[in-house]
C-alpha positions in Angstrom: -7.3 4.2 -11.1 -10.4 2.1 -11.2 -13.6 3.6 -9.9 -14.2 1.7 -6.6 -10.6 1.7 -5.6 -10.3 5.5 -6.4 -13.4 6.2 -4.3 -12.0 4.2 -1.3 -8.7 6.0 -1.6 -10.4 9.4 -1.6 -12.7 8.6 1.3 -9.8 7.4 3.4 -7.5 10.3 2.5 -10.1 12.9 3.5 -10.1 11.6 7.0 -6.4 12.1 7.4 -6.2 15.9 7.2 -7.6 16.9 10.5 -4.5 16.7 12.6 -1.9 18.1 10.2 -3.3 21.6 10.3 -1.1 22.1 13.3 1.5 23.1 10.7 -0.6 26.0 9.6 -0.8 27.3 13.1 2.8 27.3 13.9 3.6 30.7 12.4 0.5 32.3 13.9 1.1 31.0 17.4 4.7 32.1 17.2 3.9 35.5 16.0 1.2 36.1 18.7 3.6 35.1 21.4 6.2 37.4 20.0 3.7 40.2 19.8 2.7 39.9 23.4 6.3 39.8 24.4 7.0 43.0 22.4 4.3 44.9 24.3 5.7 43.7 27.6 9.4 44.7 27.0 8.8 47.8 24.8 7.7 51.2 25.9 8.7 53.0 22.7 6.0 53.0 20.1 8.5 53.0 17.2 10.2 49.9 18.4 6.9 48.2 19.1 5.7 48.9 15.6 8.9 47.4 14.2 8.4 44.2 16.3 4.8 43.9 15.3 5.8 44.3 11.6 8.3 41.5 12.1 5.7 39.3 13.7 3.2 39.8 10.9 6.0 38.9 8.4 6.8 35.7 10.4 3.1 34.8 10.4 2.9 35.1 6.6 6.1 33.0 6.2 4.8 30.4 8.7 1.5 30.2 6.9 3.2 29.6 3.5 5.6 27.0 5.0 2.7 25.3 6.8 0.7 25.0 3.6 3.7 23.5 1.8 4.2 21.0 4.6 0.6 19.8 4.5 0.8 19.5 0.7 4.1 17.5 0.8 2.9 15.2 3.5 -0.7 14.5 2.7 -1.2 15.0 -1.0 1.1 12.4 -2.5 -0.5 12.1 -5.9 2.2 12.1 -8.6 5.0 11.7 -6.0 6.7 8.4 -6.7 3.4 7.0 -7.8 2.0 6.8 -4.3 -1.7 7.3 -4.3 -2.4 6.7 -0.7 -1.0 5.0 2.5 -3.3 3.3 5.0 -2.3 2.2 8.5 -5.8 1.5 9.9 -7.4 -1.8 9.0 -10.8 -0.2 8.6 -9.4 2.1 5.9 -7.5 -0.4 3.9 -8.9 -1.5 0.6 -10.3 -5.0 1.0 -9.6 -7.9 -1.4 -13.3 -7.9 -2.4 -13.0 -4.4 -3.7 -9.7 -5.0 -5.5 -10.9 -8.1 -7.3 -14.1 -6.5 -8.5 -12.1 -3.9 -10.3 -10.0 -6.3 -12.4 -10.2 -5.7 -16.1 -7.3 -7.6 -17.8 -5.1 -9.3 -15.2 -4.8 -10.1 -11.5 -1.5 -11.0 -9.9 -0.9 -12.2 -6.3 2.6 -12.3 -4.9 3.0 -13.4 -1.3 2.9 -16.5 0.9 -0.3 -18.5 0.5 -3.0 -16.4 -1.0 -5.4 -18.1 1.3 -7.5 -15.0 1.9 -7.6 -14.2 -1.8 -8.8 -17.5 -3.2 -11.4 -17.9 -0.4 -13.0 -14.5 -1.1 -16.5 -14.5 -2.7 -15.3 -12.0 -5.3 -12.5 -14.4 -6.4 -15.0 -17.2 -6.8 -17.2 -14.9 -8.9 -14.2 -14.0 -11.0 -13.4 -17.6 -11.6 -17.0 -18.4 -12.6 -16.8 -15.8 -15.3 -13.2 -16.3 -16.3 -13.8 -17.9 -19.8 -16.0 -14.9 -20.7 -13.8 -12.2 -19.3 -10.5 -13.7 -20.4 -8.7 -12.2 -17.4 -5.2 -13.6 -16.8 -4.5 -14.6 -13.2 -1.0 -15.2 -11.8 0.1 -16.5 -8.4 3.6 -16.3 -7.1 3.5 -18.3 -3.8 6.0 -19.2 -1.1 7.4 -22.7 -1.7 6.3 -25.0 1.2 9.6 -26.7 0.9 11.7 -23.5 1.2 14.4 -23.6 3.8 13.1 -20.2 5.0 9.6 -21.3 5.8 10.2 -22.4 9.3 12.0 -19.2 10.2 9.3 -17.1 8.6 6.5 -18.9 10.3 8.1 -18.7 13.7 8.8 -15.0 13.1 5.0 -14.5 12.9 4.4 -16.8 15.9 2.8 -19.5 13.7 3.3 -23.2 13.3 5.5 -24.1 10.3 3.6 -27.3 9.7 0.3 -25.4 9.6 1.9 -23.1 7.0 3.0 -26.0 4.8 -0.5 -27.4 5.0 -2.1 -24.1 4.1 0.2 -23.4 1.2 -0.1 -27.0 -0.1 -3.9 -26.7 0.1 -3.8 -23.5 -1.9 -1.5 -25.0 -4.5 -3.9 -28.0 -4.9 -6.9 -25.7 -5.3 -5.1 -23.5 -7.9 -4.0 -26.5 -9.9 -7.6 -27.6 -10.1 -8.5 -24.2 -11.4 -5.6 -24.4 -13.9 -7.0 -27.6 -15.3 -10.3 -25.9 -16.0 -8.7 -22.7 -17.3 -5.2 -23.8 -18.6 -4.6 -20.6 -20.6 -5.8 -18.1 -18.0 -4.2 -19.2 -14.7 -0.5 -19.6 -13.9 1.2 -20.6 -10.7 4.9 -20.2 -9.7 6.5 -21.0 -6.3 9.6 -19.3 -4.9 12.0 -20.1 -2.1 13.3 -16.6 -1.2 12.5 -15.2 2.2 9.2 -13.3 1.8 9.4 -9.5 1.9 6.4 -8.3 0.0 2.7 -9.1 -0.2 1.5 -7.5 -3.4 -1.7 -7.6 -5.5 -1.2 -6.2 -9.0 -4.3 -4.9 -10.7 -4.1 -4.9 -14.5 -0.3 -4.4 -14.1 -1.1 -0.7 -13.5 -1.9 -0.5 -9.8 -0.1 -2.2 -7.0 -1.8 -2.8 -3.6 1.3 -3.3 -1.5 2.1 -4.6 1.9 5.4 -5.8 3.4 6.1 -8.4 6.1 7.1 -6.7 9.3 9.0 -8.7 11.9 6.5 -10.5 14.2 3.5 -9.6 12.1 1.5 -10.8 9.1 1.7 -8.9 5.8 -1.9 -7.5 6.0 -1.1 -5.9 9.3 1.5 -3.7 7.7 0.7 -0.3 6.1 -1.1 -0.6 2.8 0.6 1.4 0.1 -1.4 2.1 -3.1 0.9 2.7 -6.1 0.0 3.7 -9.7 2.3 2.9 -12.6 3.8 6.1 -14.0 7.2 7.7 -14.6 9.4 7.6 -11.5 6.9 5.5 -9.6 7.8 3.0 -6.8 5.6 0.7 -8.8 8.4 0.0 -11.2 11.1 -1.5 -8.8 8.4 -3.6 -7.1 7.1 -4.9 -10.4 10.7 -5.4 -11.6 11.5 -7.6 -8.6 8.3 -9.6 -9.2 9.2 -10.2 -12.8 12.8 -11.2 -11.8 11.5 -13.8 -9.4 8.8 -15.0 -11.7 11.1 -15.4 -14.7 14.3 -16.5 -13.2 14.0 -17.5 -9.5 10.8 -19.5 -9.3 9.4 -22.8 -10.3 6.4 -23.2 -12.6 3.8 -25.5 -11.2 2.0 -27.7 -13.8 -1.8 -28.3 -13.6 
């Protein structure tokens, strides 16, 4: 991963461990309760000793299972390519941080990219594009799609406002394409939007989905790295399928 994105992921993940240590205590709490009960119901030292031994054994097993549970739930590195998952907006990696870490290519796949192209880091990227030679791709929702009205209303927005926002973004990107014809590409698609994804150098995917009644950035942010058996692969494959076969290329 890139340095700033990695740091943000690490900082956020460290804050998530505090409440999962309940798993580690399950075995101990259970064993202490059983021990107390054994003293109440037992008057024979031999039987009590056996019960205490069983309780200690259960504590050890509970501790081992608790540690495994914590590892499986909160240390996802290497598991399906998931680096981290954020649900809190103040933990999510911002567009500013993402764009600053671009080295070879930046791809946006979503609805309008309004937030992305209006960010200061994107403007800075464009200003240095000829020198950096970074490839930028946009896959945006077609303002003439039959699904636009349904999607806009699902989020409680005005469909006409959506059309204006997307059209304005397309106009702006076409202007940039005329200045950088070999470095910026734009396609539009008509399918009902499901994903909002930023691909960083085609190795990292900053992924949101569009939940019912909410905008994409309000959904959990899932950070995926490209590796064997990673969830990155089916998402990237779907992007490529739409880009190559189910979208329209927009000319400058």
